[in-house]
C-alpha positions as CSV (number, residue, x, y, z in Angstrom):
1,M,7.9,-8.9,-27.0
2,G,10.2,-7.7,-24.1
3,K,11.4,-9.0,-20.8
4,Y,10.3,-5.3,-19.7
5,D,6.8,-4.6,-21.8
6,Y,5.1,-4.3,-18.6
7,I,6.7,-1.3,-17.4
8,K,4.7,1.7,-19.1
9,N,3.8,5.1,-17.8
10,G,1.1,5.1,-15.4
11,N,1.1,1.4,-14.9
12,L,1.3,0.0,-11.1
13,L,3.9,-2.2,-10.3
14,Y,6.2,-3.7,-7.4
15,W,9.1,-2.4,-6.3
16,N,11.5,-4.8,-4.8
17,D,13.7,-2.2,-3.1
18,P,16.9,-3.4,-2.7
19,D,17.8,-1.8,0.5
20,N,16.3,-4.5,2.8
21,G,12.8,-4.1,1.6
22,K,12.5,-1.2,3.3
23,S,10.2,0.6,1.1
24,D,8.8,-2.5,-0.8
25,G,5.2,-2.2,-2.3
26,E,2.8,-0.9,-5.0
27,Y,4.0,1.9,-6.9
28,K,2.8,3.6,-10.2
29,V,5.1,4.4,-13.1
30,I,5.6,8.1,-13.6
31,S,8.2,8.3,-16.3
32,A,9.6,5.5,-18.4
33,P,12.0,5.1,-21.5
34,E,10.1,3.9,-24.7
35,E,12.4,1.1,-24.6
36,V,13.4,-0.9,-21.3
37,D,16.2,-2.8,-20.0
38,S,17.2,-4.4,-16.8
39,D,19.4,-0.9,-15.9
40,S,17.0,1.6,-17.3
41,I,16.0,4.0,-14.6
42,I,12.4,4.4,-13.8
43,L,10.9,6.9,-12.1
44,I,7.8,5.3,-9.5
45,S,5.3,7.2,-7.1
46,S,3.8,5.8,-4.4
47,G,1.6,9.1,-3.8
48,A,3.4,10.1,-1.0
49,S,7.0,9.9,-2.4
50,E,8.7,9.2,-5.5
51,A,11.9,7.1,-6.4
52,E,14.1,6.3,-9.1
53,V,14.6,2.6,-9.4
54,F,15.9,0.0,-11.8
55,A,13.5,-1.7,-14.2
56,S,14.9,-4.9,-12.7
57,E,13.8,-4.1,-9.5
58,L,10.1,-3.8,-10.7
59,S,7.4,-6.8,-11.1
60,P,4.1,-6.7,-12.5
61,I,1.2,-7.0,-9.4
62,P,-0.3,-10.3,-9.6
63,T,-4.3,-10.3,-10.5
64,P,-6.0,-10.4,-6.8
65,R,-9.1,-12.6,-6.4
66,S,-12.1,-10.8,-7.5
67,H,-15.0,-10.1,-5.3
68,K,-17.3,-9.2,-8.0
69,E,-19.9,-12.0,-7.6
70,E,-19.8,-11.5,-3.8
71,F,-20.6,-7.7,-4.8
72,R,-23.2,-8.4,-7.0
73,K,-25.1,-10.7,-4.3
74,W,-24.6,-7.9,-1.7
75,R,-25.7,-5.1,-4.1
76,A,-28.8,-7.3,-5.0
77,E,-29.5,-7.3,-1.2
78,R,-29.2,-3.8,-0.5
79,E,-31.3,-3.0,-3.6
80,A,-34.1,-5.0,-2.3
81,E,-33.8,-3.0,0.8
82,G,-34.2,0.6,-1.7
83,M,-30.8,1.3,-1.7
84,E,-30.0,2.9,-5.3
85,F,-27.0,2.2,-7.3
86,F,-25.6,4.3,-10.2
87,N,-22.9,3.8,-13.3
88,R,-21.1,7.1,-13.2
89,L,-19.6,9.4,-10.5
90,S,-21.5,12.1,-12.4
91,E,-24.7,10.6,-11.3
92,V,-24.3,11.1,-7.8
93,M,-22.2,14.1,-7.6
94,E,-21.0,17.5,-9.1
95,T,-17.6,16.5,-10.6
96,D,-15.3,16.9,-13.7
97,I,-14.1,13.5,-13.1
98,D,-15.4,10.8,-15.6
99,L,-15.2,8.0,-13.6
100,A,-17.8,5.1,-14.7
101,V,-18.6,1.4,-13.5
102,G,-15.7,-1.0,-15.5
103,D,-12.9,1.8,-15.1
104,M,-9.4,0.5,-13.7
105,V,-8.4,2.6,-10.7
106,A,-5.4,2.4,-8.4
107,F,-6.1,3.5,-4.7
108,T,-4.5,5.2,-2.6
109,N,-5.2,4.8,1.1
110,D,-5.0,7.8,3.8
111,Y,-1.6,6.7,4.7
112,G,-0.1,7.0,0.8
113,V,-0.4,3.5,0.3
114,V,-1.5,2.3,-3.2
115,F,-3.4,-0.6,-4.1
116,G,-4.5,-1.7,-7.6
117,P,-5.6,-2.1,-10.2
118,K,-9.0,-2.3,-9.1
119,E,-12.0,-2.2,-11.3
120,V,-14.8,0.6,-10.3
121,L,-17.9,-1.7,-9.5
122,A,-20.9,1.0,-8.7
123,F,-21.6,4.1,-7.1
124,R,-24.0,5.8,-5.0
125,K,-24.7,8.9,-3.1
126,P,-22.0,9.8,-1.2
127,W,-22.1,9.6,2.9
128,N,-19.7,9.4,5.6
129,G,-17.2,12.1,4.0
130,D,-18.0,11.5,-0.1
131,R,-17.6,7.7,0.0
132,C,-19.8,6.7,-2.8
133,V,-17.1,4.2,-5.4
134,Y,-17.7,0.5,-4.8
135,I,-14.4,-0.9,-6.2
136,D,-13.6,-4.6,-6.6
137,S,-11.6,-5.2,-3.1
138,D,-11.2,-7.2,-0.4
139,A,-13.8,-4.6,1.4
140,Y,-16.6,-4.5,-1.5
141,W,-18.9,-3.2,0.3
142,F,-17.3,-0.2,2.0
143,P,-17.2,2.9,-0.6
144,D,-14.0,4.9,-1.0
145,R,-13.9,8.5,-1.9
146,P,-13.1,10.0,-5.4
147,N,-10.1,11.8,-4.3
148,Q,-8.6,8.3,-3.1
149,L,-8.8,7.0,-6.8
150,S,-6.7,7.6,-9.9
151,I,-7.7,6.5,-13.1
152,L,-5.5,3.7,-14.7
153,S,-7.8,3.0,-17.9
154,K,-11.1,3.5,-19.0
155,G,-13.9,0.6,-19.5
156,D,-17.2,0.2,-20.6
157,V,-20.2,1.1,-18.5
158,K,-22.0,-1.8,-17.9
């Protein structure tokens, strides 16, 4: 196992920008060589911009605290009030996107800042600008729009 095995195409990583931290943040790996050394050039993207960086400037993103248990309680309360939740995006809207509960996604906010990886927890009928996807985040109770999400890996429908 190599020191930079976490640098793979599609992974979400943290870039430690050597330019006084000017562009520090979470980025998706667009292109990386098969064998990565500290001086390997990696193409990353925030969704709004791209950069070529050294592998030594990238680090894994620590897994944040999960809010799945809070979401389950919140969901049970909403279901008791009559709100309906679903397991697939295709159950709530016409789409070619195969997004399902358990999938891991990157969330890009309206300003182009990428967060993740985040797990998809549920779906409901779209409202307020197609908001219908609940993800494991600090705002687990506020759904995101499908166009704000990029699938990182497929999970099992629960």
